[in-house]
C-alpha positions as a Python dict, from the first residue, in 0.01 Angstrom:
ca = {
    (1, 'M'): (0, 0, 0),
    (2, 'N'): (373, 30, 55),
    (3, 'A'): (561, 320, 214),
    (4, 'Y'): (659, 461, -126),
    (5, 'S'): (294, 475, -245),
    (6, 'T'): (185, 639, 79),
    (7, 'T'): (457, 902, 51),
    (8, 'A'): (375, 972, -314),
    (9, 'L'): (3, 1003, -239),
    (10, 'K'): (76, 1245, 46),
    (11, 'A'): (302, 1454, -175),
    (12, 'K'): (35, 1461, -444),
    (13, 'N'): (-227, 1577, -194),
    (14, 'D'): (7, 1843, -57),
    (15, 'A'): (78, 1971, -407),
    (16, 'A'): (-291, 1992, -499),
    (17, 'P'): (-443, 2334, -430),
    (18, 'S'): (-702, 2364, -159),
    (19, 'P'): (-1068, 2423, -248),
    (20, 'E'): (-1030, 2783, -125),
    (21, 'A'): (-731, 2838, -356),
    (22, 'Q'): (-920, 2683, -646),
    (23, 'A'): (-1212, 2918, -580),
    (24, 'V'): (-977, 3219, -575),
    (25, 'N'): (-812, 3116, -901),
    (26, 'H'): (-1150, 3060, -1065),
    (27, 'S'): (-1273, 3404, -964),
    (28, 'A'): (-950, 3563, -1086),
    (29, 'L'): (-1002, 3415, -1430),
    (30, 'R'): (-1365, 3522, -1453),
    (31, 'L'): (-1443, 3732, -1759),
    (32, 'P'): (-1566, 4090, -1707),
    (33, 'N'): (-1937, 4161, -1745),
    (34, 'D'): (-2160, 4463, -1784),
    (35, 'R'): (-2354, 4420, -1463),
    (36, 'W'): (-2372, 4742, -1266),
    (37, 'K'): (-2264, 4727, -904),
    (38, 'A'): (-2426, 4922, -625),
    (39, 'L'): (-2110, 5129, -575),
    (40, 'E'): (-2118, 5234, -939),
    (41, 'I'): (-2475, 5357, -908),
    (42, 'V'): (-2376, 5558, -601),
    (43, 'F'): (-2083, 5704, -794),
    (44, 'W'): (-2311, 5838, -1067),
    (45, 'L'): (-2557, 5973, -814),
    (46, 'L'): (-2287, 6195, -665),
    (47, 'P'): (-2287, 6449, -953),
    (48, 'V'): (-2666, 6466, -933),
    (49, 'A'): (-2645, 6534, -560),
    (50, 'S'): (-2374, 6796, -615),
    (51, 'Y'): (-2614, 6993, -835),
    (52, 'F'): (-2838, 7052, -533),
    (53, 'F'): (-2575, 7074, -257),
    (54, 'F'): (-2313, 7283, -441),
    (55, 'P'): (-2506, 7520, -670),
    (56, 'D'): (-2223, 7775, -661),
    (57, 'Y'): (-1975, 7525, -810),
    (58, 'L'): (-2171, 7407, -1114),
    (59, 'V'): (-1921, 7553, -1360),
    (60, 'L'): (-1628, 7379, -1188),
    (61, 'I'): (-1815, 7049, -1168),
    (62, 'S'): (-1906, 7073, -1536),
    (63, 'Q'): (-1542, 7124, -1629),
    (64, 'I'): (-1443, 6830, -1408),
    (65, 'M'): (-1686, 6607, -1599),
    (66, 'I'): (-1555, 6734, -1935),
    (67, 'I'): (-1190, 6681, -1841),
    (68, 'G'): (-1286, 6343, -1698),
    (69, 'L'): (-1427, 6249, -2038),
    (70, 'F'): (-1103, 6370, -2196),
    (71, 'A'): (-903, 6156, -1949),
    (72, 'M'): (-1116, 5851, -2035),
    (73, 'S'): (-1027, 5893, -2401),
    (74, 'L'): (-658, 5870, -2313),
    (75, 'D'): (-719, 5580, -2074),
    (76, 'L'): (-880, 5393, -2362),
    (77, 'I'): (-559, 5398, -2564),
    (78, 'L'): (-305, 5401, -2280),
    (79, 'G'): (-463, 5202, -2000),
    (80, 'Y'): (-620, 4934, -2219),
    (81, 'A'): (-415, 4924, -2541),
    (82, 'G'): (-83, 5038, -2394),
    (83, 'I'): (-27, 5323, -2645),
    (84, 'V'): (163, 5602, -2472),
    (85, 'S'): (93, 5954, -2593),
    (86, 'L'): (216, 6302, -2508),
    (87, 'G'): (9, 6482, -2769),
    (88, 'H'): (-346, 6372, -2698),
    (89, 'A'): (-444, 6736, -2654),
    (90, 'A'): (-417, 6771, -3033),
    (91, 'F'): (-749, 6590, -3079),
    (92, 'F'): (-904, 6774, -2786),
    (93, 'G'): (-808, 7104, -2949),
    (94, 'L'): (-931, 6997, -3292),
    (95, 'G'): (-1270, 6919, -3145),
    (96, 'A'): (-1280, 7251, -2958),
    (97, 'Y'): (-1187, 7454, -3265),
    (98, 'T'): (-1432, 7262, -3483),
    (99, 'A'): (-1725, 7341, -3255),
    (100, 'G'): (-1599, 7695, -3202),
    (101, 'L'): (-1555, 7778, -3570),
    (102, 'L'): (-1895, 7634, -3654),
    (103, 'S'): (-2054, 7855, -3390),
    (104, 'V'): (-1864, 8167, -3496),
    (105, 'H'): (-1976, 8117, -3854),
    (106, 'G'): (-2342, 8080, -3764),
    (107, 'W'): (-2387, 7712, -3678),
    (108, 'G'): (-2440, 7706, -3303),
    (109, 'E'): (-2652, 7391, -3267),
    (110, 'P'): (-2477, 7194, -2987),
    (111, 'I'): (-2544, 6828, -3077),
    (112, 'S'): (-2441, 6857, -3441),
    (113, 'G'): (-2133, 7051, -3325),
    (114, 'L'): (-2034, 6756, -3108),
    (115, 'L'): (-2079, 6514, -3396),
    (116, 'A'): (-1876, 6734, -3632),
    (117, 'A'): (-1597, 6760, -3374),
    (118, 'A'): (-1598, 6382, -3330),
    (119, 'V'): (-1567, 6327, -3705),
    (120, 'V'): (-1282, 6577, -3748),
    (121, 'A'): (-1088, 6438, -3450),
    (122, 'A'): (-1151, 6078, -3561),
    (123, 'V'): (-1018, 6148, -3912),
    (124, 'A'): (-708, 6311, -3765),
    (125, 'G'): (-663, 6022, -3523),
    (126, 'F'): (-702, 5767, -3803),
    (127, 'I'): (-428, 5938, -4007),
    (128, 'V'): (-193, 5970, -3710),
    (129, 'S'): (-256, 5612, -3596),
    (130, 'F'): (-56, 5465, -3883),
    (131, 'L'): (251, 5654, -3761),
    (132, 'V'): (186, 5559, -3399),
    (133, 'V'): (127, 5189, -3462),
    (134, 'R'): (458, 5146, -3645),
    (135, 'G'): (671, 5248, -3346),
    (136, 'Q'): (724, 5139, -2989),
    (137, 'D'): (689, 5336, -2667),
    (138, 'L'): (963, 5597, -2721),
    (139, 'A'): (880, 5643, -3089),
    (140, 'R'): (511, 5683, -3004),
    (141, 'L'): (594, 5946, -2745),
    (142, 'M'): (797, 6145, -2995),
    (143, 'V'): (543, 6113, -3276),
    (144, 'T'): (247, 6220, -3064),
    (145, 'L'): (446, 6501, -2902),
    (146, 'G'): (565, 6627, -3240),
    (147, 'I'): (216, 6626, -3389),
    (148, 'G'): (79, 6811, -3088),
    (149, 'L'): (349, 7078, -3112),
    (150, 'M'): (295, 7121, -3486),
    (151, 'L'): (-80, 7168, -3445),
    (152, 'F'): (-22, 7417, -3164),
    (153, 'E'): (211, 7628, -3377),
    (154, 'A'): (-17, 7597, -3680),
    (155, 'A'): (-310, 7728, -3477),
    (156, 'N'): (-93, 8008, -3343),
    (157, 'K'): (23, 8101, -3692),
    (158, 'A'): (-329, 8095, -3838),
    (159, 'A'): (-450, 8366, -3602),
    (160, 'F'): (-688, 8497, -3868),
    (161, 'I'): (-883, 8171, -3828),
    (162, 'T'): (-822, 8061, -3469),
    (163, 'G'): (-770, 8396, -3299),
    (164, 'G'): (-415, 8299, -3202),
    (165, 'V'): (-308, 8382, -2849),
    (166, 'D'): (-620, 8598, -2802),
    (167, 'G'): (-841, 8294, -2847),
    (168, 'L'): (-1150, 8231, -3054),
    (169, 'S'): (-1425, 8457, -2924),
    (170, 'G'): (-1767, 8550, -3052),
    (171, 'M'): (-1922, 8207, -3004),
    (172, 'V'): (-2299, 8205, -2970),
    (173, 'M'): (-2457, 7871, -2883),
    (174, 'E'): (-2819, 7804, -2966),
    (175, 'P'): (-3048, 7665, -2693),
    (176, 'L'): (-3008, 7291, -2637),
    (177, 'F'): (-3290, 7111, -2820),
    (178, 'G'): (-3421, 7458, -2897),
    (179, 'T'): (-3540, 7498, -2536),
    (180, 'F'): (-3259, 7507, -2278),
    (181, 'E'): (-3038, 7814, -2304),
    (182, 'F'): (-2680, 7819, -2177),
    (183, 'D'): (-2701, 8046, -1872),
    (184, 'L'): (-2429, 8217, -1668),
    (185, 'F'): (-2494, 7992, -1368),
    (186, 'G'): (-2400, 7680, -1566),
    (187, 'K'): (-2719, 7483, -1506),
    (188, 'T'): (-2773, 7381, -1868),
    (189, 'A'): (-2399, 7320, -1915),
    (190, 'F'): (-2403, 7093, -1608),
    (191, 'W'): (-2677, 6860, -1728),
    (192, 'Y'): (-2549, 6872, -2085),
    (193, 'S'): (-2199, 6770, -1976),
    (194, 'F'): (-2333, 6504, -1741),
    (195, 'A'): (-2553, 6347, -2010),
    (196, 'V'): (-2274, 6335, -2270),
    (197, 'L'): (-2028, 6195, -2016),
    (198, 'F'): (-2265, 5925, -1897),
    (199, 'I'): (-2368, 5814, -2247),
    (200, 'L'): (-2008, 5788, -2365),
    (201, 'F'): (-1903, 5616, -2043),
    (202, 'V'): (-2167, 5347, -2089),
    (203, 'A'): (-2051, 5295, -2448),
    (204, 'M'): (-1684, 5273, -2350),
    (205, 'R'): (-1765, 5048, -2055),
    (206, 'R'): (-1937, 4809, -2291),
    (207, 'L'): (-1644, 4830, -2531),
    (208, 'V'): (-1369, 4749, -2281),
    (209, 'N'): (-1569, 4452, -2147),
    (210, 'S'): (-1630, 4313, -2496),
    (211, 'P'): (-1405, 4065, -2681),
    (212, 'F'): (-1250, 4365, -2856),
    (213, 'G'): (-1163, 4517, -2519),
    (214, 'L'): (-1015, 4189, -2398),
    (215, 'S'): (-799, 4173, -2710),
    (216, 'L'): (-673, 4524, -2631),
    (217, 'R'): (-563, 4404, -2289),
    (218, 'G'): (-392, 4110, -2453),
    (219, 'I'): (-205, 4346, -2685),
    (220, 'R'): (-101, 4558, -2388),
    (221, 'E'): (35, 4259, -2199),
    (222, 'G'): (194, 4077, -2493),
    (223, 'G'): (125, 4208, -2840),
    (224, 'R'): (361, 3966, -3014),
    (225, 'R'): (157, 3668, -2897),
    (226, 'M'): (-182, 3795, -3009),
    (227, 'P'): (-143, 3701, -3379),
    (228, 'A'): (-116, 3338, -3266),
    (229, 'I'): (-487, 3345, -3173),
    (230, 'G'): (-586, 3525, -3493),
    (231, 'A'): (-593, 3883, -3362),
    (232, 'H'): (-473, 4150, -3603),
    (233, 'V'): (-279, 4379, -3370),
    (234, 'D'): (-231, 4680, -3599),
    (235, 'R'): (-596, 4698, -3698),
    (236, 'R'): (-709, 4693, -3337),
    (237, 'L'): (-459, 4962, -3240),
    (238, 'V'): (-569, 5181, -3529),
    (239, 'A'): (-934, 5133, -3432),
    (240, 'V'): (-887, 5215, -3064),
    (241, 'F'): (-661, 5514, -3138),
    (242, 'T'): (-920, 5654, -3377),
    (243, 'L'): (-1195, 5599, -3121),
    (244, 'G'): (-991, 5764, -2847),
    (245, 'A'): (-928, 6064, -3071),
    (246, 'A'): (-1301, 6094, -3145),
    (247, 'V'): (-1391, 6092, -2774),
    (248, 'A'): (-1121, 6353, -2707),
    (249, 'G'): (-1269, 6568, -2985),
    (250, 'I'): (-1614, 6545, -2825),
    (251, 'A'): (-1466, 6652, -2491),
    (252, 'G'): (-1297, 6950, -2656),
    (253, 'A'): (-1616, 7053, -2831),
    (254, 'L'): (-1808, 7017, -2507),
    (255, 'L'): (-1565, 7251, -2331),
    (256, 'A'): (-1588, 7506, -2611),
    (257, 'Q'): (-1967, 7499, -2615),
    (258, 'T'): (-2014, 7529, -2239),
    (259, 'T'): (-1757, 7809, -2199),
    (260, 'Q'): (-1829, 7966, -2541),
    (261, 'F'): (-1459, 8036, -2586),
    (262, 'V'): (-1161, 7847, -2730),
    (263, 'G'): (-811, 7936, -2616),
    (264, 'L'): (-486, 7828, -2774),
    (265, 'D'): (-404, 7628, -2461),
    (266, 'V'): (-647, 7352, -2568),
    (267, 'L'): (-369, 7236, -2804),
    (268, 'G'): (-83, 7296, -2561),
    (269, 'F'): (156, 7038, -2421),
    (270, 'P'): (70, 7125, -2056),
    (271, 'R'): (-283, 6994, -2113),
    (272, 'S'): (-149, 6657, -2231),
    (273, 'A'): (91, 6644, -1936),
    (274, 'E'): (-187, 6722, -1688),
    (275, 'L'): (-393, 6447, -1846),
    (276, 'L'): (-122, 6191, -1775),
    (277, 'I'): (-104, 6314, -1415),
    (278, 'M'): (-478, 6261, -1379),
    (279, 'L'): (-450, 5904, -1504),
    (280, 'V'): (-161, 5829, -1268),
    (281, 'L'): (-358, 5972, -977),
    (282, 'G'): (-676, 5779, -1051),
    (283, 'G'): (-525, 5463, -1199),
    (284, 'T'): (-483, 5353, -1558),
    (285, 'G'): (-680, 5068, -1710),
    (286, 'R'): (-991, 5173, -1518),
    (287, 'L'): (-1241, 5410, -1672),
    (288, 'Y'): (-1340, 5521, -1325),
    (289, 'G'): (-974, 5595, -1255),
    (290, 'A'): (-978, 5865, -1520),
    (291, 'L'): (-1285, 6028, -1364),
    (292, 'V'): (-1150, 6007, -1009),
    (293, 'G'): (-808, 6136, -1116),
    (294, 'A'): (-961, 6431, -1301),
    (295, 'A'): (-1179, 6520, -1003),
    (296, 'V'): (-893, 6497, -751),
    (297, 'F'): (-652, 6696, -970),
    (298, 'M'): (-893, 6977, -1054),
    (299, 'V'): (-1031, 7014, -701),
    (300, 'A'): (-678, 7009, -559),
    (301, 'Q'): (-567, 7265, -817),
    (302, 'D'): (-861, 7490, -736),
    (303, 'K'): (-817, 7473, -359),
    (304, 'I'): (-436, 7479, -343),
    (305, 'S'): (-401, 7765, -591),
    (306, 'G'): (-648, 7955, -373),
    (307, 'F'): (-415, 7970, -71),
    (308, 'D'): (-83, 7949, -259),
    (309, 'P'): (-117, 8088, -613),
    (310, 'T'): (259, 8089, -677),
    (311, 'Y'): (375, 7746, -562),
    (312, 'W'): (60, 7536, -601),
    (313, 'Q'): (237, 7302, -844),
    (314, 'F'): (472, 7193, -565),
    (315, 'Y'): (182, 7041, -372),
    (316, 'I'): (43, 6874, -682),
    (317, 'G'): (384, 6718, -744),
    (318, 'L'): (404, 6605, -381),
    (319, 'L'): (61, 6443, -410),
    (320, 'L'): (170, 6266, -728),
    (321, 'V'): (488, 6132, -565),
    (322, 'L'): (295, 6002, -264),
    (323, 'I'): (41, 5827, -487),
    (324, 'V'): (313, 5660, -692),
    (325, 'L'): (506, 5547, -385),
    (326, 'F'): (226, 5430, -159),
    (327, 'A'): (-68, 5355, -389),
    (328, 'R'): (49, 5151, -684),
    (329, 'G'): (-222, 5160, -948),
    (330, 'G'): (-340, 5505, -843),
    (331, 'I'): (-611, 5593, -595),
    (332, 'L'): (-845, 5317, -711),
    (333, 'G'): (-563, 5063, -718),
    (334, 'G'): (-471, 5151, -359),
    (335, 'L'): (-834, 5122, -249),
    (336, 'E'): (-865, 4782, -415),
    (337, 'K'): (-560, 4656, -226),
    (338, 'I'): (-697, 4785, 104),
    (339, 'V'): (-1032, 4615, 43),
    (340, 'A'): (-861, 4288, -61),
    (341, 'R'): (-642, 4293, 251),
    (342, 'F'): (-948, 4358, 470),
    (343, 'K'): (-1130, 4063, 312),
    (344, 'R'): (-831, 3834, 366),
    (345, 'S'): (-809, 3934, 729),
    (346, 'E'): (-1180, 3861, 773),
    (347, 'A'): (-1144, 3523, 605),
    (348, 'A'): (-849, 3437, 827),
}
């Protein structure tokens, strides 16, 4: 073997990745699966433990779970499909008013109220999706914001139906399954909210890890390339937007049923803005990020407003800035980077 062959062989060996690098690349390309990890099981045991350790905060915890479900509906269309929205509260409000109006007019059965709210919100989301799909990020922001504002003013104008600024009162919910009554301590509302949240989370977890969910991620990263592999981009965006609207409607109905009141603020822009803050805090593209972000935001809001009722939004804004600057990808994204760095230091 001459000097040239030896040099070429050495260069080829140097250019080839090490077995460790090949293992890392292989794991990075591994497809997601539905296997539950131990940390996930612990996560879902925390609400169960909170029922026994924090009995005085059951109402707050129930609302955290409901808003977490609402945040997951937005994460489905924003974090996975890349559809930005500033009017997602429109579907939340439609679901709340659907369940509320059914109860006021004599139909207070909870489960059927949830299903009716899901259908109404899904139909509205399906109609709106054709406007949203046609545009890009800025156009989608304006379309969703405009629809949210129009629904808010329509509900305000139709005070004889919605109650206007006074809210929709007079709701009477029947016992859940004809047995469990909604009490003032929030025990039935707690388990009801937890069950609905967990069932829908399992369904959405399966969805985002399916081929359909992978195609949504492909559309988010490069939608113009997806038709080359036979994926119909517009149909998938319409489907996921409709599904996200339906889940938001269920969350709105759940809030109306557990509080037995519907205020005009369920359609307001501040609710959509707070939802985006929750996703930024927890991390988009992670269903758990929506739940963590909702919990952090609502607990921080409750505690901070307790000692500073006037300027509590300043501290929320400061928390948001710190998360964006020092924890890219939200709280869960920052934790993932810390764990990855710790593993690399151990391997070294």
